PADREN-259785 format. One record per residue (C-alpha): residue in one letter; x, y, z; residue number from 1. Coordinates in nm, 4 decimals. Example, Ala and Ser with C-alpha at 12.3 -4.5 7.8 and 13.67 -1.06 7.14 Angstrom:
('A', (1.2300, -0.4500, 0.7800), 1) ('S', (1.3670, -0.1060, 0.7140), 2) 
END
This chain:
('M', (-2.8771, 9.5328, -2.0889), 1) ('E', (-2.5254, 9.4890, -2.2257), 2) ('D', (-2.3810, 9.5803, -1.8858), 3) ('I', (-2.5913, 9.3098, -1.7175), 4) ('N', (-2.4793, 9.0567, -1.9775), 5) ('K', (-2.1140, 9.1408, -1.9174), 6) ('I', (-2.1525, 9.1293, -1.5369), 7) ('I', (-2.3245, 8.7916, -1.5454), 8) ('G', (-2.0764, 8.6619, -1.8003), 9) ('K', (-1.7816, 8.7762, -1.5902), 10) ('N', (-1.9266, 8.6139, -1.2791), 11) ('L', (-1.9911, 8.2886, -1.4660), 12) ('L', (-1.6332, 8.2910, -1.5911), 13) ('I', (-1.4956, 8.3430, -1.2394), 14) ('L', (-1.7130, 8.0665, -1.0953), 15) ('R', (-1.6171, 7.8204, -1.3672), 16) ('K', (-1.2458, 7.8844, -1.3212), 17) ('N', (-1.2819, 7.8552, -0.9441), 18) ('A', (-1.4539, 7.5177, -0.9945), 19) ('K', (-1.1565, 7.4148, -1.2153), 20) ('L', (-1.3780, 7.3275, -1.5103), 21) ('T', (-1.3196, 7.3844, -1.8779), 22) ('Q', (-1.5883, 7.5214, -2.1047), 23) ('M', (-1.6225, 7.1787, -2.2640), 24) ('E', (-1.6707, 7.0056, -1.9267), 25) ('L', (-1.9335, 7.2589, -1.8198), 26) ('A', (-2.1053, 7.2266, -2.1576), 27) ('E', (-2.1294, 6.8499, -2.1168), 28) ('R', (-2.2849, 6.8881, -1.7721), 29) ('F', (-2.5623, 7.1165, -1.9001), 30) ('N', (-2.5890, 6.9648, -2.2498), 31) ('Y', (-2.4809, 7.2784, -2.4336), 32) ('S', (-2.1932, 7.3435, -2.6705), 33) ('D', (-1.8702, 7.5032, -2.5568), 34) ('K', (-1.9398, 7.7908, -2.7990), 35) ('T', (-2.2582, 7.8704, -2.6093), 36) ('I', (-2.0698, 7.8693, -2.2780), 37) ('S', (-1.8129, 8.1036, -2.4328), 38) ('K', (-2.0887, 8.3422, -2.5459), 39) ('W', (-2.2409, 8.3414, -2.1967), 40) ('E', (-1.9095, 8.4232, -2.0341), 41) ('S', (-1.8231, 8.6925, -2.2876), 42) ('G', (-2.1620, 8.8593, -2.2442), 43) ('E', (-2.2720, 8.8116, -2.6057), 44) ('S', (-2.5811, 8.6220, -2.4927), 45) ('L', (-2.7461, 8.4980, -2.1766), 46) ('P', (-2.9055, 8.1634, -2.0850), 47) ('N', (-3.2726, 8.1575, -2.0018), 48) ('I', (-3.3782, 8.2026, -1.6420), 49) ('E', (-3.4106, 7.8271, -1.5782), 50) ('I', (-3.0554, 7.7518, -1.6932), 51) ('L', (-2.9278, 8.0564, -1.5052), 52) ('Y', (-3.0902, 7.9237, -1.1888), 53) ('E', (-2.9363, 7.5795, -1.2468), 54) ('L', (-2.5945, 7.7411, -1.2941), 55) ('A', (-2.6314, 7.9388, -0.9713), 56) ('K', (-2.7351, 7.6225, -0.7895), 57) ('F', (-2.4451, 7.4294, -0.9436), 58) ('Y', (-2.1950, 7.6924, -0.8295), 59) ('N', (-2.3585, 7.7159, -0.4850), 60) ('T', (-2.4543, 8.0811, -0.5210), 61) ('T', (-2.7674, 8.2887, -0.5898), 62) ('L', (-2.9207, 8.4608, -0.8907), 63) ('D', (-2.8790, 8.7973, -0.7206), 64) ('A', (-2.5075, 8.7374, -0.6761), 65) ('L', (-2.4703, 8.6650, -1.0471), 66) ('T', (-2.6134, 9.0028, -1.1413), 67) ('V', (-2.3941, 9.2070, -0.9047), 68) ('E', (-2.0459, 9.3114, -1.0050), 69) ('G', (-1.7946, 9.2292, -0.7345), 70) ('D', (-1.6426, 8.9353, -0.5565), 71) ('I', (-1.8779, 8.6567, -0.6575), 72) ('L', (-1.6606, 8.4014, -0.4750), 73) ('A', (-1.7299, 8.5615, -0.1381), 74) ('T', (-2.1037, 8.5064, -0.1876), 75) ('S', (-2.0704, 8.1512, -0.3107), 76) ('E', (-1.8274, 8.0434, -0.0391), 77) ('S', (-2.0288, 8.2069, 0.2395), 78) ('E', (-2.3130, 7.9616, 0.1853), 79) ('P', (-2.2277, 7.6290, 0.3496), 80) ('K', (-2.2658, 7.3194, 0.1353), 81) ('P', (-2.5435, 7.0861, 0.2399), 82) ('K', (-2.4203, 6.8032, 0.4571), 83) ('N', (-2.5742, 6.4764, 0.5555), 84) ('K', (-2.6893, 6.5707, 0.9056), 85) ('L', (-2.8374, 6.2261, 0.9672), 86) ('F', (-2.5062, 6.0441, 0.9185), 87) ('P', (-2.3775, 6.0858, 1.2793), 88) ('T', (-2.7134, 5.9761, 1.4217), 89) ('R', (-2.7299, 5.6713, 1.1987), 90) ('L', (-2.3723, 5.5783, 1.2795), 91) ('I', (-2.4401, 5.6026, 1.6532), 92) ('I', (-2.7538, 5.3873, 1.6249), 93) ('T', (-2.5628, 5.1252, 1.4250), 94) ('L', (-2.2773, 5.1187, 1.6754), 95) ('L', (-2.5254, 5.0887, 1.9626), 96) ('A', (-2.6849, 4.7863, 1.7955), 97) ('V', (-2.3440, 4.6230, 1.7454), 98) ('S', (-2.2430, 4.7015, 2.1034), 99) ('A', (-2.5643, 4.5378, 2.2224), 100) ('V', (-2.4508, 4.2155, 2.0552), 101) ('W', (-2.1183, 4.2262, 2.2376), 102) ('L', (-2.2932, 4.3145, 2.5631), 103) ('C', (-2.5071, 4.0015, 2.5314), 104) ('A', (-2.1951, 3.7955, 2.4587), 105) ('T', (-2.0275, 3.9393, 2.7681), 106) ('V', (-2.3307, 3.8702, 2.9875), 107) ('L', (-2.3508, 3.5102, 2.8672), 108) ('F', (-1.9773, 3.4633, 2.9227), 109) ('V', (-2.0035, 3.5945, 3.2810), 110) ('C', (-2.3120, 3.3821, 3.3546), 111) ('F', (-2.1442, 3.0664, 3.2301), 112) ('K', (-1.8339, 3.1540, 3.4295), 113) ('I', (-2.0291, 3.2018, 3.7524), 114) ('I', (-2.2817, 2.9194, 3.7158), 115) ('Y', (-2.0835, 2.6495, 3.5361), 116) ('E', (-1.7323, 2.7745, 3.6160), 117) ('R', (-1.6293, 2.7465, 3.2550), 118) ('N', (-1.4498, 2.9923, 3.0270), 119) ('Y', (-1.6794, 2.9789, 2.7288), 120) ('G', (-1.5030, 3.2212, 2.4896), 121) ('M', (-1.7089, 3.1019, 2.1920), 122) ('F', (-1.9678, 3.3630, 2.2853), 123) ('F', (-1.7267, 3.6352, 2.1754), 124) ('L', (-1.6405, 3.4506, 1.8546), 125) ('W', (-2.0064, 3.4088, 1.7620), 126) ('A', (-2.0531, 3.7808, 1.8292), 127) ('I', (-1.8460, 3.8535, 1.5159), 128) ('P', (-2.0852, 3.7024, 1.2559), 129) ('I', (-2.3876, 3.8231, 1.4519), 130) ('S', (-2.2431, 4.1750, 1.4450), 131) ('C', (-2.1988, 4.1374, 1.0701), 132) ('V', (-2.5659, 4.0463, 1.0374), 133) ('V', (-2.6628, 4.3574, 1.2352), 134) ('L', (-2.4341, 4.5716, 1.0170), 135) ('L', (-2.5825, 4.4129, 0.7061), 136) ('I', (-2.9340, 4.5068, 0.8150), 137) ('F', (-2.8512, 4.8670, 0.9012), 138) ('N', (-2.6310, 4.9100, 0.5947), 139) ('S', (-2.9089, 4.7902, 0.3660), 140) ('I', (-3.1333, 5.0605, 0.5158), 141) ('W', (-2.8960, 5.3555, 0.5540), 142) ('G', (-2.5520, 5.2559, 0.4356), 143) ('R', (-2.3607, 5.2395, 0.1111), 144) ('S', (-2.3448, 4.9513, -0.1310), 145) ('Y', (-1.9654, 4.9258, -0.1420), 146) ('L', (-1.9606, 4.8278, 0.2302), 147) ('L', (-2.1732, 4.5206, 0.1618), 148) ('F', (-1.8772, 4.3417, 0.0036), 149) ('W', (-1.6658, 4.3709, 0.3184), 150) ('I', (-1.9497, 4.2907, 0.5562), 151) ('L', (-2.0493, 3.9783, 0.3632), 152) ('S', (-1.6875, 3.8638, 0.3356), 153) ('V', (-1.6316, 3.8910, 0.7109), 154) ('L', (-1.9677, 3.7234, 0.7735), 155) ('I', (-1.8800, 3.4228, 0.5568), 156) ('W', (-1.5364, 3.3507, 0.7005), 157) ('S', (-1.6236, 3.4294, 1.0636), 158) ('T', (-1.9259, 3.1979, 1.0463), 159) ('L', (-1.7141, 2.9148, 0.9045), 160) ('M', (-1.4517, 2.9752, 1.1723), 161) ('C', (-1.7108, 2.9604, 1.4504), 162) ('I', (-1.8614, 2.6383, 1.3152), 163) ('H', (-1.5168, 2.4820, 1.2899), 164) ('L', (-1.4171, 2.5813, 1.6434), 165) ('Q', (-1.7567, 2.4870, 1.7841), 166) ('L', (-1.7207, 2.1370, 1.6387), 167) ('I', (-1.3433, 2.1149, 1.6613), 168) ('Q', (-1.3583, 1.7630, 1.8060), 169) ('Y', (-1.4915, 1.6413, 1.4717), 170) ('N', (-1.1984, 1.7934, 1.2775), 171) ('I', (-1.4150, 1.9486, 1.0060), 172) ('W', (-1.1542, 2.1934, 0.8804), 173) ('I', (-1.2662, 2.1093, 0.5277), 174) ('I', (-1.5644, 2.3336, 0.5907), 175) ('Y', (-1.3468, 2.6319, 0.4920), 176) ('I', (-1.3636, 2.5146, 0.1299), 177) ('L', (-1.7272, 2.6309, 0.1297), 178) ('G', (-1.6009, 2.9854, 0.1768), 179) ('I', (-1.4271, 2.9876, -0.1625), 180) ('P', (-1.7394, 2.9701, -0.3860), 181) ('L', (-1.9264, 3.1951, -0.1458), 182) ('Q', (-1.6494, 3.4554, -0.1636), 183) ('V', (-1.6406, 3.4309, -0.5436), 184) ('A', (-2.0170, 3.4822, -0.5503), 185) ('V', (-1.9826, 3.7939, -0.3348), 186) ('I', (-1.7087, 3.9305, -0.5647), 187) ('L', (-1.9198, 3.8698, -0.8765), 188) ('W', (-2.2232, 4.0216, -0.7093), 189) ('A', (-2.0234, 4.3326, -0.6155), 190) ('A', (-1.8973, 4.3615, -0.9740), 191) ('L', (-2.2525, 4.3232, -1.1011), 192) ('L', (-2.3658, 4.6118, -0.8830), 193) ('K', (-2.1030, 4.8449, -1.0275), 194) ('K', (-2.1733, 4.7786, -1.3957), 195) ('P', (-2.5406, 4.8831, -1.4079), 196) ('R', (-2.4522, 5.2174, -1.2512), 197) ('S', (-2.1962, 5.3008, -1.5173), 198) ('N', (-2.4317, 5.1782, -1.7894), 199) ('K', (-2.7112, 5.3913, -1.6489), 200) ('R', (-2.4924, 5.6978, -1.6528), 201) ('K', (-2.3820, 5.6336, -2.0124), 202) ('K', (-2.7387, 5.5642, -2.1170), 203) ('K', (-2.8581, 5.8810, -1.9485), 204) ('K', (-2.5957, 6.0879, -2.1300), 205) ('T', (-2.6870, 5.9385, -2.4685), 206) ('D', (-3.0581, 5.9894, -2.4005), 207) ('D', (-2.9952, 6.3508, -2.3046), 208) ('N', (-2.7887, 6.4084, -2.6172), 209) ('T', (-3.0571, 6.2604, -2.8406), 210) ('S', (-3.3544, 6.4199, -2.6671), 211) ('Q', (-3.1964, 6.7626, -2.6219), 212) ('P', (-2.9979, 6.8742, -2.9254), 213) ('T', (-2.7119, 7.1171, -2.8823), 214) ('K', (-2.8661, 7.4567, -2.8141), 215) ('E', (-2.6408, 7.6610, -3.0384), 216) ('R', (-2.7949, 7.9106, -3.2783), 217) ('P', (-2.6946, 7.8311, -3.6380), 218) ('T', (-2.5701, 8.1815, -3.7118), 219) ('E', (-2.3584, 8.0699, -4.0068), 220) ('N', (-2.6569, 7.9114, -4.1834), 221) ('I', (-2.8655, 8.2227, -4.1218), 222) ('N', (-2.5954, 8.4440, -4.2706), 223) ('I', (-2.5699, 8.2238, -4.5831), 224) ('K', (-2.9476, 8.2354, -4.6300), 225) ('D', (-2.9471, 8.6127, -4.5910), 226) ('K', (-2.6771, 8.6416, -4.8581), 227) ('D', (-2.8736, 8.4170, -5.0961), 228) ('N', (-3.1880, 8.6218, -5.0391), 229) ('K', (-3.0014, 8.9451, -5.1098), 230) ('I', (-2.8573, 8.8032, -5.4325), 231) ('K', (-3.2031, 8.6905, -5.5455), 232) ('E', (-3.3503, 9.0330, -5.4666), 233) ('A', (-3.0723, 9.2040, -5.6612), 234) ('N', (-3.1330, 8.9765, -5.9610), 235) ('D', (-3.5088, 9.0421, -5.9463), 236) ('T', (-3.4614, 9.4174, -5.9350), 237) ('A', (-3.2158, 9.3988, -6.2281), 238) ('K', (-3.4679, 9.2028, -6.4352), 239) ('Q', (-3.7457, 9.4490, -6.3531), 240) ('E', (-3.5274, 9.7448, -6.4603), 241) ('K', (-3.4529, 9.5743, -6.7915), 242) 
END
C-alpha cells in the first residue's frame, strides 16, 4: 500500500509541476489546504477516489496512469484536449448569412444600374448595419459576450452614417450626436456584464470555503489529547497504588 501511495504521490507531483502550479494554487482549486496536497505528493496519505478522479480529469490523464510508475506525462499528453468542434461550422454559417446580405446589396445595385441607369451605392452602405444585425443575432445564439460591444458600436455609427448620407440634402449632420449617448450606454452595459461574472466567481469561492471546511486532519490536537489522556491515566494509577 505504501508503494502505491508513493507512486501516486510522485505522479501527482510531476503533473502539478508540469502544469506550473504551486501547492497553494492547486489547494485553492480543490478547496484543500496546501499541507494536504503536500501529504498526497509525498505519499503520506491519499485522497478519496472521487478527488483522485477529479485530479486525473484536471490533469487530462486517467486513474490507471496515476497508479503506474513511469512517464506520467506521456499518458497525459497523448490524450488530446477537447476542442469546440462546432466552432468552424458556426463560423461558416454566420459568414454565409453575412455574405447573403452583401449578395442582396449587389443584386439590387446591378438591377438599379440596368433598369434606372443609376449608381446607387447606398445599397452597399446599408449592408453594413444590416450585417451587424445578422452578426448580433448569431452572436447572441452561439457567440461570445465580449463581441457584442464591437458589433453594437459598429451598428450604431454605421446606421447614423447611412441615415445622414441617405438624407444628405437636408444637412442633418447633427444626427451623429445621438451616437454619443448610445455609445456610452453600450460601454456601461458592457461593463455591467463583466462585473456580475467576477462577483459570481468571488461568491462561489466564499460559498465553497464556508460550506466545505479545509479537509486537513487535526493531528496536533489529537496528539495533545492523547498526551492529556496518558497523564490522567498515570495519575489515576498512582492514586490507586497509594
